[in-house]
C-alpha positions in Angstrom: -33.3 -5.6 -7.8 -35.3 -3.8 -9.9 -35.0 -0.6 -8.0 -31.3 -0.4 -9.4 -32.1 -1.8 -13.3 -31.0 1.5 -14.6 -27.8 1.4 -13.3 -24.7 -0.3 -15.1 -24.7 -3.8 -13.5 -22.8 -6.8 -15.0 -21.2 -10.4 -13.4 -17.7 -11.6 -14.2 -15.5 -13.2 -12.7 -12.4 -11.7 -11.6 -8.8 -11.9 -9.7 -6.2 -9.6 -8.5 -2.8 -8.6 -8.3 -2.3 -11.6 -5.8 -4.8 -13.9 -7.4 -7.4 -13.8 -5.0 -10.4 -14.8 -6.7 -13.7 -12.3 -6.5 -17.2 -14.3 -8.2 -19.7 -11.6 -7.3 -23.4 -12.4 -8.1 -23.3 -8.5 -9.3 -20.8 -5.8 -9.9 -22.5 -2.5 -10.0 -20.5 0.7 -11.9 -21.9 4.0 -9.9 -21.4 7.2 -11.3 -22.2 8.8 -8.2 -22.2 9.2 -3.8 -26.9 8.2 -4.6 -26.4 5.1 -6.5 -24.1 3.9 -3.8 -26.3 4.3 -1.7 -29.2 2.3 -3.0 -26.5 -0.5 -3.9 -25.0 -0.5 0.4 -29.6 -0.4 1.1 -30.4 -2.8 -1.0 -27.1 -5.0 0.1 -28.0 -3.9 4.2 -31.9 -4.6 3.3 -31.4 -8.4 2.1 -28.3 -9.4 4.4 -26.0 -9.6 1.3 -22.1 -9.1 1.2 -20.7 -5.9 -0.2 -17.3 -5.5 -1.7 -15.6 -2.0 -3.1 -13.7 -1.9 -5.9 -11.0 0.2 -7.4 -8.9 -1.6 -9.5 -7.2 -4.8 -7.9 -3.9 -3.9 -7.3 -4.5 -4.7 -3.1 -1.7 -7.6 -2.7 -3.8 -10.1 0.6 -6.9 -10.6 -0.8 -8.6 -7.7 0.3 -11.6 -7.7 -2.1 -11.6 -11.6 -2.2 -15.2 -12.8 -2.1 -18.5 -14.9 -3.2 -22.0 -14.7 -3.8 -21.0 -10.9 -3.2 -22.0 -7.3 -4.9 -18.7 -6.1 -6.3 -19.2 -2.1 -6.0 -16.4 -0.9 -9.2 -16.7 2.7 -9.2 -14.0 3.3 -11.7 -17.0 6.2 -13.4 -17.0 8.2 -9.9 -13.7 9.3 -11.5 -13.7 13.2 -11.2 -10.6 15.6 -9.9 -14.0 17.7 -8.7 -11.6 20.8 -7.2 -8.1 22.4 -6.7 -7.7 24.9 -4.4 -4.7 26.8 -4.7 -5.2 28.9 -1.5 -5.9 26.0 1.1 -3.8 23.5 -0.8 -5.7 20.8 -0.9 -7.5 18.8 -4.0 -11.4 16.9 -3.9 -11.5 14.5 -5.4 -14.0 10.8 -6.5 -12.1 7.4 -5.3 -12.2 6.0 -9.1 -10.0 8.5 -10.3 -6.6 7.1 -10.4 -2.9 8.6 -9.1 -1.1 9.1 -12.1 -3.8 11.3 -13.6 -4.4 12.8 -9.5 -0.8 13.9 -10.0 -0.6 15.3 -13.1 -3.7 17.2 -12.5 -2.1 19.0 -9.1 0.9 19.4 -11.1 -0.8 21.3 -13.8 -1.1 23.5 -11.1 1.7 23.9 -9.5 1.2 21.3 -7.0 2.4 18.0 -5.6 1.0 15.1 -4.1 3.1 13.7 -2.7 2.4 9.5 -1.7 3.4 7.1 -4.8 2.6 3.4 -4.1 4.7 1.2 -6.9 1.3 0.7 -8.4 0.2 4.4 -8.6 0.0 4.1 -12.8 -3.6 1.7 -11.3 -4.6 1.8 -8.5 -7.1 4.5 -7.4 -7.9 7.2 -4.6 -10.1 5.3 -3.1 -7.9 1.8 -2.8 -5.4 2.9 -1.7 -7.2 5.2 1.1 -8.7 2.0 1.7 -5.7 0.4 1.8 -3.3 3.1 4.0 -0.6 2.7 0.8 2.9 3.8 1.6 5.0 4.0 -1.1 8.3 5.4 -2.1 8.2 8.6 -1.3 7.4 7.7 2.5 10.6 8.1 4.0 10.4 12.1 3.4 6.3 12.3 3.1 5.0 9.4 4.9 2.6 7.2 3.6 -1.5 8.3 2.7 -3.1 9.1 5.3 -0.4 11.4 6.5 -2.1 12.9 2.9 -6.0 12.8 3.5 -7.7 15.6 5.5 -11.6 14.7 5.0 -13.7 11.8 3.6 -17.0 11.1 2.4 -18.7 7.9 3.6 -21.2 5.9 2.7 -21.6 3.7 6.1 -23.1 -0.2 5.6 -26.7 1.2 6.6 -26.3 3.6 3.7 -26.5 6.2 5.9 -24.1 8.9 4.4 -20.9 10.7 6.6 -18.4 13.2 5.4 -15.9 13.5 8.4 -12.8 15.3 8.9 -12.8 18.7 8.1 -9.9 20.6 4.6 -8.1 21.8 7.3 -4.5 21.2 8.6 -5.5 22.0 11.8 -8.8 20.3 13.6 -9.2 19.1 17.1 -12.8 19.0 16.7 -13.6 15.1 18.2 -12.5 12.4 17.8 -10.2 11.5 14.2 -12.6 9.2 12.5 -10.7 10.1 9.4 -7.9 8.0 9.7 -10.6 5.3 11.3 -11.6 5.0 7.6 -8.3 5.0 6.3 -6.5 1.4 5.6 -10.1 0.1 7.2 -9.8 -2.0 4.0 -13.6 -1.4 2.9 -14.8 -3.0 6.2 -16.1 0.5 7.2 -18.1 1.5 4.4 -17.4 3.0 0.8 -15.4 6.2 0.1 -17.6 8.4 -2.6 -14.9 11.8 -2.0 -12.0 12.7 -0.6 -9.6 16.0 0.1 -6.6 15.2 -0.2 -3.6 17.1 1.2 -1.1 18.5 -1.8 1.8 21.1 -1.6 3.7 23.0 -4.0 6.0 21.8 -6.6 9.4 21.5 -4.8 12.2 23.8 -6.1 15.3 22.4 -4.6 17.5 20.4 -7.6 16.8 16.5 -7.1 20.0 14.1 -7.3 19.5 9.9 -8.3 21.9 8.3 -6.4 22.9 4.2 -7.6 25.0 2.0 -4.9 25.2 -1.6 -6.4 26.2 -3.4 -2.9 28.8 -5.8 -2.8 26.5 -8.0 -0.7 22.3 -7.9 1.1 23.9 -6.7 4.6 26.0 -3.4 3.2 22.1 -2.3 2.8 21.4 -2.1 5.6 25.2 -0.2 6.5 24.2 2.1 4.9 20.9 3.1 6.0 21.8 3.6 9.3 24.2 5.8 8.2 22.7 7.9 6.5 19.9 7.6 9.6 23.4 8.3 11.7 24.0 11.6 9.6 21.3 13.1 9.7 20.4 13.4 6.1 16.6 12.5 4.6 16.0 11.0 1.3 13.3 11.8 -0.8 13.3 8.4 -1.0 15.3 5.2 -0.1 14.5 1.8 -2.0 16.1 -1.2 -2.9 16.0 -4.2 -4.4 18.2 -7.4 -5.0 20.1 -9.1 -6.9 17.0 -11.7 -8.2 14.7 -8.7 -8.8 17.9 -6.6 -11.0 17.4 -10.4 -13.0 13.9 -10.8 -13.7 13.6 -6.9 -14.3 16.3 -7.5 -16.8 14.8 -10.4 -18.4 11.8 -9.4 -18.3 11.5 -5.8 -19.3 14.7 -6.1 -20.8 16.0 -3.2 -17.8 19.3 -3.4 -19.2 20.7 -2.9 -15.7 23.8 -3.8 -13.9 24.1 -6.5 -12.1 25.7 -7.3 -8.5 25.5 -9.5 -6.1 24.7 -7.2 -3.5 21.6 -5.9 -5.8 20.7 -1.9 -6.0 20.6 1.2 -3.4 18.2 3.9 -5.1 18.5 6.9 -3.9 16.6 10.3 -4.1 17.9 13.7 -2.8 18.3 17.3 -2.6 21.1 19.0 -4.7 22.6 20.9 -1.0 23.0 16.9 0.5 24.8 15.4 -1.8 27.2 15.4 -1.2 26.9 14.4 2.8 25.1 10.7 1.1 28.6 10.9 -1.2 30.4 10.2 2.0 28.7 7.4 4.0 27.8 5.4 1.5 29.4 1.9 0.3 29.5 -0.3 -2.7 30.0 0.9 -6.6 28.1 4.7 -6.4 26.9 6.8 -9.3 24.8 10.2 -9.6 22.0 10.5 -11.8 19.9 13.1 -13.0 17.7 13.6 -15.9 15.6 11.0 -18.6 18.0 7.8 -16.7 16.4 9.0 -13.3 13.4 8.9 -14.3 13.9 5.2 -15.7 15.2 3.6 -12.8 12.4 4.8 -10.8 9.9 3.5 -13.1 11.8 0.4 -13.2 11.8 -0.1 -9.7 7.9 1.7 -9.6 7.4 -2.4 -11.6 10.0 -4.5 -10.5 7.0 -6.4 -8.7 5.1 -7.3 -12.3 8.4 -8.5 -13.2 8.8 -10.9 -10.3 5.1 -12.3 -11.2 6.5 -12.5 -14.7 9.1 -14.8 -12.7 6.4 -17.3 -11.2 3.2 -18.5 -10.8 2.4 -17.6 -7.8 4.0 -15.0 -5.1 3.5 -13.7 -1.6 4.7 -10.3 -1.3 5.6 -10.3 2.5 5.4 -5.8 3.7 7.0 -6.3 6.9 8.7 -3.3 8.5 10.9 -3.2 11.4 13.4 -0.5 13.6 15.6 0.8 11.0 18.0 -0.5 14.0 17.3 -3.8 13.8 17.9 -4.3 9.7 20.5 -5.8 10.6 19.1 -8.9 12.3 16.7 -8.4 10.0 18.5 -9.0 6.7 20.5 -12.0 8.7 16.9 -13.2 9.7 15.5 -13.5 6.3 19.1 -15.2 5.6 18.2 -18.4 7.4 15.2 -18.3 6.9 16.1 -18.3 3.0 18.9 -21.0 3.8 16.4 -23.4 5.9 13.7 -23.8 3.3 16.6 -23.6 0.4 15.5 -20.9 -1.4 15.3 -17.4 -2.2 13.5 -14.2 -2.0 12.3 -12.2 -4.6 13.2 -8.3 -2.4 12.8 -5.2 -2.9 12.2 -2.3 -0.2 11.0 0.8 1.3 14.3 0.7 2.7 14.8 3.6 4.4 11.4 3.9 6.0 12.3 -0.3 7.6 9.7 -2.2 5.2 10.8 -4.6 3.6 9.0 -7.0 0.9 10.5 -10.3 0.7 8.6 -12.4 -1.9 7.8 -15.8 -1.7 7.4 -17.9 -5.0 7.5 -21.7 -2.8 5.7 -24.0 -4.5 3.9 -25.9 -2.1 1.4 -23.5 -0.4 2.2 -25.2 2.8 5.7 -24.8 3.4 4.9 -21.3 1.9 2.7 -20.0 4.5 5.4 -21.6 6.5 8.1 -19.3 5.4 5.2 -16.8 5.3 4.7 -17.1 9.3 7.7 -17.4 10.0 9.1 -14.1 8.2 5.8 -11.2 9.8 7.2 -13.5 13.2 11.1 -12.0 12.8 9.3 -8.1 13.0 6.9 -9.4 15.3 9.8 -9.9 17.8 11.9 -7.0 16.4 9.2 -4.6 17.7 8.2 -4.1 13.6 4.6 -4.5 12.2 3.2 -7.3 10.1 2.2 -4.5 7.7 4.0 -1.1 7.1 1.5 -0.6 3.1 0.3 -3.8 1.8 -3.0 -4.2 4.5 -4.2 -7.3 6.1 -7.0 -8.9 4.4 -7.2 -11.9 4.4 -3.2 -12.9 3.9 -2.2 -11.9 7.1 -5.7 -12.1 9.5 -4.0 -14.6 12.3 -0.1 -12.6 12.1 -2.2 -9.0 12.9 -3.9 -11.0 15.6 -0.6 -11.7 16.8 1.2 -8.9 16.2 -0.8 -7.4 17.9 -1.7 -9.9 21.4 2.1 -9.2 21.9 2.3 -5.5 21.7 -1.0 -4.6 22.5 -2.7 -6.4 23.6 -5.9 -8.3 23.1 -8.2 -5.2 24.7 -6.9 -4.4 21.2 -8.6 -6.5 19.6 -11.6 -6.2 21.2 -12.2 -2.5 20.5 -11.6 -3.6 17.4 -14.6 -5.9 16.3 -16.1 -2.5 19.2 -15.9 -0.5 16.5 -16.9 -3.0 13.3 -20.0 -4.6 14.8 -21.1 -1.0 15.5 -20.6 1.0 12.2 -21.8 -2.3 10.5 -24.6 -4.1 12.4 -25.3 -6.7 10.1 -21.5 -7.8 8.9 -22.3 -7.5 5.0 -19.4 -4.7 4.5 -16.4 -6.7 3.4 -16.7 -9.4 6.0 -14.7 -12.8 6.8 -11.3 -10.8 6.4 -9.2 -8.1 8.1 -9.5 -7.2 11.9 -13.3 -9.4 12.6 -11.1 -12.4 10.5 -7.8 -11.5 12.6 -9.7 -11.7 16.3 -11.5 -14.9 14.9 -7.6 -15.7 15.8 -7.7 -14.3 19.1 
């Protein structure tokens, strides 16, 4: 691989946040798009699997590989432009989300998507995973903030898809084909992201300690019926609260029904308080920020409780939340276990974390929970993606809700863009298709 020797490279075994192993033949650290092109062309010529890497915060084995070329994009970390008239920011894929937030905020702007791993995940990884986050209930997932991308295709060709415009109807929407593609269709080298002016209304955080798990659904349905739109509506159960207290010294008051956190603009606060059930406290300032930070770190606290865990990521219609919660309770009772439940409850996105030691039982529970989402008209993944972990249940969902022809279309797209199947192979759509 002599023509690539001027690009820093190494070989080291890694693992992602969920413990999936990455054992590459080589790891490259390109500094610009042209170096990415050279690496991809080499891989294409020699039929070597190639996998892009952000920061390893995937929870589904999206970057798991053996004997692959791993492309670590951490050196492509420049914020190239903040446009204060057209309201976009142009960045390289290795920029950490927290650095992006700070950069646009210094110019009076706001980038809403905030996956819980925002303090370590990268823009490229977040786009590839189609990340969500706590503010999704109001601002939607990250895909709604991606305007345009530059992508190196598996053949080594470079394409720019989309335009840095709010309105653009020229052709098929290829931009959002790559959003959430989990690195299976190409490597993102540049992104134009929509930004908005910083909100000016005063924001309060409302903490609600709940008497039982079912009360959280009553509260969310009440909020929806009252036509109240929070900035975020987050839930952590009693076991997560205890994990935060044990492992992060959080000092949180415990409640058997868990805790609901809602961020709301000042003019909707009184309407919100009228519908809430539980022990309610209105916060602002440092304590509100502290609780937001603790919610972001909840998965870290849960991981500290157990050697291995499966992080579920189901989504159900808001109207089906009571049924979903009831079914989760039944599954936990059936298997004599408990789930550490973290949830973007305001948009029906539930993260029951499975901590059973037996791998066969863990997979059985995982599939039962995913089946709940499918049966209720929901999805097996809202933001964590599919990777290896959810491929079988993704196949079940699509066959049930959309039909097998949709899987055919998806695998056709993969084969067209990646004819040699070198780009992050053996996972996501390709693996789901094998379960067809």
